[in-house]
MIDREN-332013 format. One record per residue: residue in three letters; x, y, z of N, C-alpha, C in turn. Coordinates in steps of 0.001 Angstrom, whole numbers, padded with zeros to 6 digits, always signed. Example, Ala and Ser with C-alpha at 12.3 -4.5 7.8 and 13.67 -1.06 7.14 Angstrom:
% residues 2
ALA+013190-005690+007800+012300-004500+007800+013200-003300+007800SER+012850-002250+007080+013670-001060+007140+012900+000030+007870
This chain:
% residues 351
MET+110304+106570+121401+110343+107187+120072+109126+106962+119183GLN+108609+108030+118555+107490+107858+117670+108011+107785+116259PHE+107205+106843+115461+107686+106502+114174+106696+106927+113112PRO+107066+107268+111900+105990+107604+110872+105036+106309+110654ILE+103849+106583+110545+102911+105529+110355+103149+104658+109057LEU+103244+105352+108005+103567+104705+106715+104839+105259+106231THR+105906+104748+106009+107203+105171+105396+107196+105416+103999SER+106373+104743+103257+106436+104906+101780+105473+105912+101160ILE+105264+106848+102047+104372+108065+101511+105274+109291+101575ARG+105325+110039+100511+106157+111382+100544+105112+112481+100144HIS+105725+113632+100463+104823+114833+100231+105430+115795+099227LYS+104578+116552+098592+105154+117544+097414+105787+118750+098052PHE+105384+119039+099302+106026+120238+100015+106387+119793+101368LYS+107154+120670+101928+107645+120430+103434+106471+120586+104300LYS+106340+119739+105348+105221+119776+106304+105854+119905+107643LYS+104866+120424+108497+105250+120575+110055+104599+119412+110941SER+103694+118810+110469+103037+117713+111285+102906+116462+110338PHE+102977+115364+111059+102920+114032+110389+102088+113081+111206ASN+101612+112065+110590+101105+110872+111270+102113+110123+111911VAL+102147+109840+113164+103197+109044+113779+102510+108179+114911GLY+103230+107121+115331+102682+106173+116195+103818+105657+117054ASN+103519+104952+118224+104422+104423+119060+104870+103128+118677VAL+106095+102675+118915+106529+101277+118726+106999+100663+120057ASN+106249+099666+120549+106667+099014+121779+106676+097589+121518LEU+107945+097117+121367+108074+095663+120884+107771+094780+122090ARG+107303+093602+121715+107094+092325+122549+107745+091212+121867LEU+108341+090353+122712+109037+089141+122100+108337+087946+122560ILE+107962+087079+121730+107384+085698+121982+108552+084816+121841ARG+109162+084412+122786+110512+083803+122768+110329+082330+122143ARG+109230+081592+122462+108965+080351+121950+108945+080251+120464HIS+108334+081298+119831+108344+081441+118313+109534+082225+117799ASN+110460+082854+118538+111486+083822+118145+110766+084841+117054PHE+109796+085381+117778+108910+086317+116994+108738+087675+117853ILE+108810+088809+117078+108628+090006+117843+107434+090826+117032PHE+106619+091515+117765+105644+092395+117270+105510+093648+117985ASN+104853+094666+117350+104556+095969+117948+103342+096007+118846ASN+103309+095993+120056+102163+095913+120926+101375+097180+120891SER+101937+098280+120357+101262+099613+120233+100667+099775+118923PHE+100709+098777+118002+100178+098986+116590+098634+099125+116649ASP+098224+100154+115946+096835+100497+115711+096413+100349+114314GLU+095633+099370+113988+095251+099196+112577+094441+100331+111919LYS+093753+100982+112887+092921+102243+112332+093692+103360+111740LYS+095070+103374+112279+095892+104392+111733+096450+104164+110286ILE+096280+102876+109864+096897+102476+108552+095863+102596+107457LYS+096306+103357+106525+095465+103523+105282+096347+103413+103965TYR+096321+102181+103182+097120+102059+102124+096195+102585+100810ASN+096703+103556+100175+096067+104099+099028+097015+104377+097879LYS+096621+105172+096959+097437+105546+095686+098655+106256+096160LYS+098676+107084+097244+099992+107804+097697+101003+106978+098141TYR+100573+105682+098623+101561+104739+099106+102278+104092+097961ASN+103572+104381+097978+104429+103802+096750+105713+103286+097474ASN+105773+101883+097370+106925+101178+097915+107509+100403+096809ASP+107177+100738+095546+107590+100018+094315+109136+100057+094174GLN+109822+098982+093983+111118+098827+093579+111547+098394+092359SER+110625+098268+091458+110752+097614+090168+111611+098362+089197LYS+112045+099655+089560+112950+100277+088636+114417+099821+088861SER+114690+099060+089892+116090+098534+090139+116185+097274+089407LYS+117330+096949+088672+117634+095784+088087+117911+094731+089146VAL+118577+095115+090300+118836+094157+091355+117482+093481+091912PHE+116562+094380+092105+115280+094057+092733+114437+093149+091718ILE+114566+093546+090425+113810+092708+089352+114413+091340+089376ASN+115805+091217+089471+116427+089959+089530+115861+089068+090781HIS+115615+089754+091853+115131+089034+092940+113608+088535+092674LEU+112846+089319+092026+111560+088966+091662+111464+087861+090641LEU+112421+087789+089764+112667+086748+088805+113199+085503+089584ASP+113918+085604+090629+114458+084325+091424+113045+083739+091962VAL+112142+084586+092575+110966+084064+093155+110049+083461+092127LYS+109960+084134+090931+109190+083589+089837+109704+082159+089427ARG+111067+082058+089269+111571+080770+088966+111211+079820+090060PHE+111319+080124+091212+111103+079168+092343+109565+078565+092221ILE+108643+079460+091927+107179+079217+091733+107146+078199+090511GLU+107858+078589+089451+107724+077780+088213+108284+076338+088184LYS+109165+076216+089252+109795+074832+089427+108765+073970+090127LYS+107900+074592+091058+107036+073962+091873+105629+073720+091269PHE+105227+074586+090359+103755+074593+089995+103784+074792+088357ASP+102923+074037+087854+102702+073956+086299+101906+075309+085960LYS+101811+075374+084659+101146+076534+083927+099632+076589+084188ASN+099096+075303+084550+097671+075349+084825+097302+075756+086296THR+098189+076144+087147+097969+076441+088465+097322+077807+088608SER+096328+077931+089333+095622+079201+089673+096230+079917+090806ILE+096454+081162+090729+097182+081977+091735+096420+083067+092201CYS+096481+083385+093489+095919+084665+094080+097100+085270+094945GLU+097436+086554+094499+098384+087379+095171+097624+088382+096058ILE+097781+088237+097329+097218+089100+098215+098188+090308+098651GLY+098027+091487+098437+098987+092487+098687+099938+092750+097465CYS+099193+092730+096322+100047+092721+095014+100627+094068+094596GLY+100401+095158+095481+100905+096484+095334+100459+097017+093959LYS+101456+097549+093151+101215+098130+091889+101016+096984+090844GLY+101185+095819+091128+100915+094616+090222+102057+094178+089351TYR+103473+094698+089720+104556+094346+088997+104827+092763+088987PHE+104747+092178+090137+105132+090779+090292+103965+089940+089643LEU+102790+090443+089931+101565+089701+089241+101787+089761+087639LYS+102239+090864+087068+102375+090992+085727+103484+089933+085131LEU+104580+089838+086128+105594+088795+085726+105006+087404+085706LEU+104188+087032+086651+103629+085722+086727+102757+085475+085532GLN+102044+086520+085183+101074+086322+083967+101728+085912+082782GLU+103008+086036+082637+103834+085425+081364+103512+083985+081312ASN+103365+083262+082365+103216+081851+082428+102080+081235+083015TYR+101271+082201+083760+100061+081792+084409+098860+082633+084018LYS+097874+082005+083504+096752+082784+082921+095643+082971+084050ASN+095549+082061+084951+094478+082139+085851+095040+082731+087204ILE+095060+084133+087249+095644+084809+088335+094843+085912+088730ILE+094697+086216+090035+094084+087462+090546+094957+088005+091598GLY+094671+089242+092000+095364+090103+092934+094403+090848+093723TYR+094781+091235+094941+094132+092213+095931+095045+093275+096485ASP+094825+094463+096375+095608+095472+096939+094895+096868+096761THR+094700+097581+097877+094057+098904+097799+094841+100006+097175SER+096204+099679+097022+097064+100757+096499+097289+100561+095118TYR+096585+099491+094432+096772+099314+093042+096129+100423+092236GLU+096953+100903+091171+096650+102015+090391+096176+101706+088927GLY+096341+100488+088531+095998+100100+087190+094437+099907+086974ASN+094083+099286+085766+092720+098966+085515+092494+097543+085080LYS+093290+096722+085445+093185+095216+085163+091946+094702+085963LYS+091125+093997+085334+089925+093340+085860+090169+092280+086830ASN+091412+091772+086668+091664+090529+087670+092419+091132+088991VAL+092485+092351+089156+093053+093011+090371+092027+093701+091025PHE+091707+093350+092289+090623+093886+093084+091226+095051+094153LYS+090793+096168+093960+091304+097254+094905+090530+097215+096214LYS+090760+096220+097008+090082+096027+098259+090853+095169+099210TYR+090592+095219+100496+091086+094173+101396+090362+092854+101336LEU+091155+091807+101450+090389+090505+101503+089740+090429+102857SER+088447+089818+102879+087676+089625+104014+087168+088248+104161SER+086564+087927+105215+085851+086628+105601+084678+086361+104695LYS+084175+087300+104067+083117+087120+103170+083688+086790+101704ASP+084836+086851+101439+085404+086455+100116+085509+084978+100104LYS+085716+084387+098947+086048+083008+098682+087277+083022+097800ILE+088180+082075+098132+089362+081799+097220+089340+080447+096616SER+089495+080235+095388+089426+079027+094732+090878+078747+094103SER+091794+079423+094337+093070+079338+093844+093941+078260+094290ASP+094766+077580+093555+095776+076574+093934+096840+076983+094760LEU+097179+078398+094515+098405+078959+095263+098058+080312+095673ILE+098212+080653+096972+098096+081902+097565+099416+082498+097870ILE+099673+083735+097334+100996+084385+097555+100823+085552+098505LEU+101622+085612+099461+101710+086787+100292+103229+087407+100347ARG+103541+088269+099406+104849+088748+099286+104987+090089+100063GLN+105872+090237+101050+106063+091455+101764+104819+091968+102378THR+103858+091008+102793+102482+091420+103215+102138+091081+104496LEU+102582+089925+105040+102250+089411+106357+102782+090157+107497GLU+103893+090714+107282+104519+091647+108202+103691+092875+108589HIS+102736+093151+107636+101913+094367+107842+100654+094135+108466ILE+100294+092741+108762+098973+092355+109196+098950+091955+110668PRO+098122+092766+111424+098067+092452+112820+097290+091057+113017LYS+097726+090378+114060+097131+089041+114240+097288+088146+113137HIS+098543+087995+112630+098682+087286+111533+098306+085868+111487PHE+098281+085185+112718+097808+083882+112805+096208+083816+112531GLN+095471+084756+112994+094076+084832+112748+093696+085059+111268PHE+094650+085848+110556+094466+086172+109240+094698+084917+108373LEU+095805+084190+108731+096109+082763+108098+094906+081814+108306LYS+094421+081872+109468+093145+081029+109739+091936+081457+108957MET+091830+082597+108696+090711+083229+107825+090894+082738+106318LEU+092254+082849+105848+092492+082341+104495+092099+080894+104415LYS+092459+080082+105333+092203+078719+105359+090732+078431+105384LYS+090030+079311+105991+088589+079149+106144+087841+079314+104733ILE+088431+080478+104096+087594+080970+102924+088161+080291+101589SER+089147+079499+101836+089742+078737+100606+088868+077465+100343LEU+088453+077363+099070+087480+076343+098694+088142+075006+098563GLY+089390+075008+098143+090258+073829+097979+091269+073568+099173ASP+092418+073078+098763+093566+072812+099674+094846+073372+099090PRO+094738+074825+099044+095887+075542+098470+097166+075556+099100TYR+098195+075698+098314+099549+076043+098887+099606+077501+099174ILE+100508+077955+100115+100754+079287+100457+102119+079556+100345LEU+102577+080749+099592+103916+081158+099569+104058+082598+100253ILE+104879+082664+101255+104985+083740+102160+106417+084283+102017GLU+106516+085522+101689+107848+086244+101620+107804+087362+102715VAL+108778+087423+103643+108824+088452+104655+110309+088736+104849PRO+110647+089885+105494+112027+090197+105973+112384+089138+107065ASP+113591+088809+107299+114109+087769+108111+114634+088588+109394LEU+114019+088441+110618+114414+089064+111789+115728+088678+112173ASP+116252+087470+111826+117486+086997+112309+118576+087846+111482TRP+118270+088033+110170+119236+088910+109437+119295+090322+109846ILE+118090+090971+110289+118068+092339+110684+118855+092402+112020LYS+118732+091414+112933+119567+091515+114177+121015+091397+113860LYS+121280+090319+112963+122787+090073+112611+123380+091263+112132LYS+122808+091965+111050+123296+093187+110458+123139+094503+111357GLN+122450+094383+112504+122130+095580+113231+121429+096641+112476ALA+120574+096098+111557+119662+097128+110788+118611+097636+111533PHE+118853+098526+112401+117714+099198+113288+116662+099959+112415TRP+117126+100377+111285+116221+101141+110382+115118+100194+109715ASP+115247+098864+110036+114232+097882+109497+112998+097693+110332ILE+113053+098409+111722+112025+098396+112531+111159+099626+112230THR+109871+099394+111848+108994+100556+111460+107657+100217+112107TYR+106779+101271+112045+105365+101279+112571+104510+100318+111785GLU+104635+100408+110390+103776+099556+109607+104117+097996+109653HIS+105369+097808+109799+105701+096382+110078+105301+095925+111490VAL+104225+095339+111684+103884+094985+112999+104466+093689+113502ASN+104820+092852+112449+105469+091462+112801+106872+091399+112157TYR+107613+090580+113046+108952+090380+112644+109248+088888+112889PHE+109391+088190+111580+109530+086575+111654+110839+086188+111473THR+111012+084774+112034+112160+084024+111717+111888+082667+111225LYS+112802+081901+110952+112611+080622+110509+111768+079712+111544LYS+112288+079960+112788+111520+079208+113946+110047+079565+113944THR+109596+080882+113742+108359+081311+113630+107486+080344+112706PHE+107998+080211+111443+107261+079567+110557+107385+077870+110773GLN+108402+077447+111465+108438+076045+111812+107386+075710+112742ASN+107009+076717+113674+106025+076453+114629+104644+076837+114081LEU+104597+077757+113119+103359+078171+112427+102716+077186+111604PHE+103530+076306+110954+103129+075281+110110+103555+074028+110607SER+102604+072863+110733+103032+071605+111324+103952+070843+110313LYS+103819+071117+108859+104662+070502+107954+105038+071573+106863PRO+105947+072475+107180+106190+073415+106148+107056+072714+104994ILE+106619+072972+103795+107312+072289+102639+108738+072705+102471GLU+108874+074066+102537+110250+074602+102290+110448+075965+102892ILE+111498+076291+103529+111854+077598+103972+113288+077923+103559LYS+113283+078997+102782+114656+079447+102082+114882+080935+102368ASN+116220+081226+102288+116637+082824+102344+116724+083101+100880PHE+116129+084388+100671+116355+085016+099258+116933+086398+099573PHE+117122+087032+098397+117615+088540+098357+118845+088634+099293ASN+119796+087872+098991+121074+087891+099755+120945+087652+101263GLY+119869+086742+101686+119692+086492+103067+118637+087389+103797GLN+118250+088461+103088+117400+089489+103858+115897+089014+104002TYR+115474+088133+102977+114077+087715+103123+113975+086256+103357LEU+112932+085889+103997+112459+084497+104184+111369+084118+103022LEU+111580+082950+102449+110537+082522+101553+110012+081126+101879VAL+108701+081189+102244+108163+079961+102949+107049+079343+102059LEU+107291+078045+101782+106006+077367+100999+105546+076305+101718ALA+104254+076342+102002+103513+075353+102811+102122+075026+102328LYS+101586+073973+102701+100067+073699+102591+099368+074550+103532LEU+098387+075378+103162+097571+076124+104107+096819+075205+105039SER+096565+074052+104654+095918+073051+105541+096713+072577+106768SER+098095+072824+106571+099024+072346+107675+099295+073550+108721LEU+098563+074485+108679+098465+075620+109713+098375+074890+111060ASN+099335+075211+111933+099290+074685+113339+098218+075381+114247LEU+097073+074747+114406+096017+075499+115071+096318+075651+116634ASN+097460+075015+117211+097814+075262+118495+098941+076330+118545TYR+099288+077101+117631+100314+077905+117452+100262+079003+118656ASN+099044+079524+118752+098774+080581+119806+098501+080185+121274LYS+098481+078905+121490+097983+078415+122847+099216+078553+123824LYS+098999+079089+125027+099942+079152+126098+101196+079709+125697ILE+101075+080845+125226+102406+081594+124818+102614+082821+125728GLY+103702+083032+126101+104072+084244+126908+104750+085324+126097GLN+104674+086462+126559+105270+087537+125720+106030+088492+126851GLU+107099+089071+126374+107942+089899+127206+108251+091208+126470LYS+108487+092241+127221+108756+093611+126625+110339+093491+126173ILE+110555+094093+125071+111979+094152+124625+112271+095496+123984LYS+113242+096268+124430+113557+097659+123978+114342+097479+122598ILE+114172+098494+121711+114870+098550+120481+116395+098589+120670ASP+116887+099388+121804+118332+099444+121991+118854+098253+122496LYS+118067+097279+123136+118538+095986+123541+118806+095028+122264ILE+117903+095230+121321+118224+094445+120075+119372+095058+119232PHE+119377+096342+119278+120399+097125+118335+121201+097939+119420PRO+122253+097516+120077+123075+098217+120913+123938+099243+120310ASN+124177+099054+118900+125137+099973+118314+124504+101075+117523ILE+123307+101514+117696+122586+102549+117099+123387+103819+116877ASN+123705+104344+118061+124506+105584+118064+125888+105486+117398LYS+126625+104366+117649+127860+104122+117043+127792+104065+115614ARG+126826+103568+114920+126636+103442+113606+126358+104858+113018ILE+125535+105609+113607+125103+106990+113169+126406+107812+113188ASP+127243+107676+114242+128439+108520+114368+129431+108107+113194GLN+129460+106719+112911+130401+106375+111751+130058+106933+110529ILE+128700+107071+110319+128294+107847+109023+128692+109186+108987GLU+128505+109833+110129+128716+111316+110210+130139+111544+109902LYS+131002+110745+110520+132504+110943+110490+133122+110492+109135ALA+132243+109790+108269+132883+109197+106982+132929+110352+106064SER+132367+111433+106244+132279+112561+105176+132836+113864+105638SER+133624+114527+104931+134083+115821+105252+133261+116892+104414GLY+132366+116287+103589+131585+117270+102748+130148+116896+102989ASP+129306+116941+102005+127751+116685+102149+127557+115109+102111ILE+126359+114690+102554+126033+113434+102563+124745+113226+101717TYR+124799+112282+100875+123522+111888+100063+123104+110550+100349LEU+121758+110248+100617+121428+109015+100956+120630+108442+099768TRP+121155+107233+099264+120490+106734+098149+119436+105785+098551GLY+118109+105931+098140+116891+105211+098439+115858+106155+099141GLY+114912+106369+098416+113871+107254+098978+112656+106663+099650SER+112984+105518+100336+111931+104844+101022+112179+104437+102514THR+111780+103365+102858+111784+103033+104300+113100+103065+105133LYS+114123+102442+104666+115246+102377+105299+115939+103760+105514THR+116073+104567+104517+116526+105798+104539+115716+106716+105501LEU+114395+106729+105375+113610+107565+106300+113895+107091+107741MET+113794+105717+108042+113967+105333+109436+115306+105659+109968PHE+116421+105424+109205+117674+105904+109606+117703+107307+110038LEU+117115+108229+109145+117238+109716+109465+116372+109998+110717CYS+115205+109131+111041+114395+109507+112178+115245+109179+113410HIS+116034+108226+113329+116937+107871+114496+118111+109052+114539CYS+118221+109708+113679+119328+110879+113652+118641+112205+113996LYS+117511+112249+114537+116806+113484+114888+117498+114325+115859ASN+118210+113712+116882+119106+114443+117845+120481+114583+117433LYS+120818+114181+116109+122152+114401+115619+122168+115482+114651LYS+122143+116710+115160+121919+117837+114289+123126+117986+113187LYS+124296+117737+113707+125485+117822+112825+125311+117004+111612LEU+124877+115720+111807+124764+114764+110785+123562+115261+109699LEU+122468+115563+110384+121274+116090+109458+121599+117200+108676GLU+122560+118117+109313+122912+119316+108515+123769+118995+107249LYS+124557+117764+107301+125217+117361+106190+124407+116584+105087VAL+123295+116143+105484+122416+115397+104448+121805+116482+103617LYS+122242+116536+102398+121676+117439+101463+120569+117036+100888TYR+120588+115826+100137+119397+115248+099474+119449+113786+099635VAL+118084+113173+099255+118001+111849+099137+117798+111451+097581ILE+118361+110281+097177+118339+110025+095853+117341+108813+095544ASP+116669+108814+094462+115868+107631+094179+115655+107626+092512ILE+115802+106348+092050+115643+106176+090562+114162+106198+090077ASP+113297+106174+090975+111795+106172+090579+111361+107514+090438PRO+110920+107965+089181+110462+109431+088821+109406+109776+089806LYS+108530+108800+090279+107296+109100+091058+107734+109631+092412LYS+109044+109294+092854+109362+109494+094218+110213+110846+094106GLN+110658+111188+092959+111535+112342+092937+110716+113667+093075ASN+111404+114763+093527+110929+116074+093738+109819+115992+094767MET+109882+114982+095768+108966+114889+096785+109884+115062+098022TYR+109120+115137+099274+109859+115264+100560+109600+114054+101433LEU+110673+113600+102059+110495+112540+103008+109759+113142+104261GLN+108993+112255+104923+108310+112734+106080+109297+112948+107178ILE+108841+113748+108332+109475+113890+109498+110787+114760+109325VAL+111630+114328+108440+112760+115103+108204+112766+116024+107129ASN+111754+116148+106285+111518+117102+105340+112740+117299+104355ILE+113443+116139+103918+114455+116161+102977+114001+115809+101608LYS+114414+116539+100517+113980+116262+099235+114610+115069+098480VAL+113766+114459+097813+114275+113338+096966+114543+113804+095616ILE+115756+113497+095078+116225+113942+093778+116502+112856+092873SER+116737+113121+091607+117080+112015+090657+118641+111718+090621PRO+119056+110586+090182+120480+110402+090060+121225+111362+089161LYS+120458+111700+088066+121021+112735+087260+121486+114031+087893PHE+120453+114471+088769+120733+115746+089546+121772+115595+090480LEU+121982+114459+091046+123010+114201+091980+124332+114452+091275CYS+124484+113855+090260+125834+113767+089521+126213+115187+089151LYS+125393+116114+089003+125719+117485+088748+126253+118182+090011ASN+125790+117652+091180+126234+118333+092420+127276+117776+093263LEU+127716+116550+092969+128653+115735+093766+130087+116337+093559ASN+130775+116389+094712+132201+116677+094688+132966+115689+095460ASN+134216+115642+095333+135075+114590+095949+135138+114403+097351LYS+134640+115399+098084+134527+115259+099564+133236+114742+099965ASP+132352+114575+099138+130919+114022+099539+130877+112648+099753LEU+129835+112053+100380+129638+110746+100694+128313+110345+100270VAL+128185+109247+099485+126988+108632+099064+126590+107379+100017VAL+125584+107331+100658+125302+106163+101528+124060+105519+100947VAL+124247+104356+100582+123290+103508+100037+122493+102740+101113SER+121107+102793+101098+120300+102345+102166+120387+100750+102303ASN+120694+100069+101333+120783+098620+101371+121965+098257+100524SER+122839+097313+101321+124052+096960+100673+123873+096114+099380ILE+122761+095492+099201+122512+094711+098000+122413+095559+096686TYR+122251+096958+097053+122341+097822+095652+123642+098474+095567LEU+124484+098303+096515+125830+099052+096574+126615+098930+095168LYS+126707+097740+094676+127479+097522+093362+126652+098342+092304GLU+125367+098151+092196+124569+098903+091217+124808+100401+091254VAL+124818+100948+092427+125036+102391+092642+126427+102791+092323LYS+127421+102025+092733+128837+102307+092322+129012+102316+090794SER+128433+101401+090313+128426+101237+088759+127943+102554+088023PHE+126827+102938+088614+126234+104230+088012+127029+105283+088063LEU+127718+105568+089436+128599+106709+089636+129748+106756+088845ASP+130385+105427+088546+131579+105432+087841+131385+105705+086370LYS+130222+105503+085931+129884+105768+084553+129429+107255+084318ASN+129082+107913+085378+128406+109300+085145+129130+110469+085892ILE+130149+110120+086689+130870+111289+087185+132437+111003+086943THR+133093+111978+086757+134622+111883+086304+135472+111570+087630HIS+135136+112179+088844+135919+112038+089918+135449+111007+090908LYS+136354+110654+091767+135958+109526+092637+135233+110027+093868VAL+134173+109434+094215+133290+109797+095375+133176+108613+096311LYS+133340+108811+097683+133204+107641+098552+131741+107205+098549CYS+131550+105870+098492+130152+105354+098410+130205+104060+099409ILE+129267+104155+100381+129179+103111+101447+127650+102659+101513SER+127361+101622+102302+126027+101248+102584+125727+101355+104040LEU+124518+101557+104474+124156+101621+105839+124443+100320+106685ASP+124114+099090+106126+124383+097976+106657+125749+097301+106271
C-alpha cells in the first residue's frame, strides 16, 4: 500500500495525483523498535503548507501545559532552551512565559521572531543551550541515532535532552493502524530509550498514554546502541490484524452519513485504508476541524472537504454518525455537539 508523503498538507481544490511513498516496516527486536525501510528523505519537504498545529484544542493545550509544568519542575528560569522542530512556535511561546533564553528551529515556522530559525539544524551549527527539546520530531528523522550523535557533537556544554514521541506500545495495544504513516519513519517504545541512553533520567507516559516523554543527559547516549543489531520484515496486517474488522464496524455504526472529526493524520490514514471500501467512503460526507486554516481545504488521496464545526451542526441529522479521530478529544467533541444541536447524534472514536 502507498501512503501520502506528508499527511498534514491539504489542498484548495480536488486533485487527481498526489505525492505517495511505500511503507515497508522493519523490526529491531532487541530495541522493540520499528522503522520504515523504504523511507526516502528526499521526498520530504516541510514548508508553510505543512500544518499539523493542534493548539486550537483545549485538550491539546492542556497536554502542552502538562509538558511545560514537567519542565518547570526540573529546570529553573535561568535554563537556556533550544527546541528543534518547534513547528508554528506555539509551545515555544508557552515556554517563553518563564524562560527568556530560548531558541527554535523549524522550516515550517511562519512567524517573524528572531529567535526562531527557519532551517534544519546541521553539523555546522553549535548549540549552547542547557536543554534541547525534541517534541514530536524524532519520529520524523531517519537515522535517529546518528542525529542524536550529531546533537551531542555540536553541543558546547553537557545539555539535557527532552524527547516526546508517540508510543508504539500504545499504538499496538489500541490497534491504531492509522498511526502508521510515511513521514513517521521511526516508532519508539520505552525499551528503545532504555537502550538508547545508558542512564535515562526519566521515562513517562503523557497524553493519556499515547506519548512517551523522555528526559536524559545527552552525554549518556549509548554509543553501542547500533552495534550488532538484526532487523526483520514485519507487515502492517501482522501488527494490526483487525484493520478490516474496525473499518466494517465504523461502516455499520451509521445508517446515515458519516462525519470524521479531525482534519489531519489519523483521519486521512484511516480513509486511505478504506480505499477499497466504497460503501463506507460514499457515506463519508465531510471531515471537520476547528482550525480555520484547515477548513474549506481537501484531504489528499480521498479528496474529502474539511468543514467547520458550525457548518457541521447545520447539516447533522439523527441518523448520522460523528467519528472522532482520537478518543482523547471525544469528550470535548460530545460537549460541543450537546451545546450546539438540539437532537441526539451518535458520536464515537476511531480507537
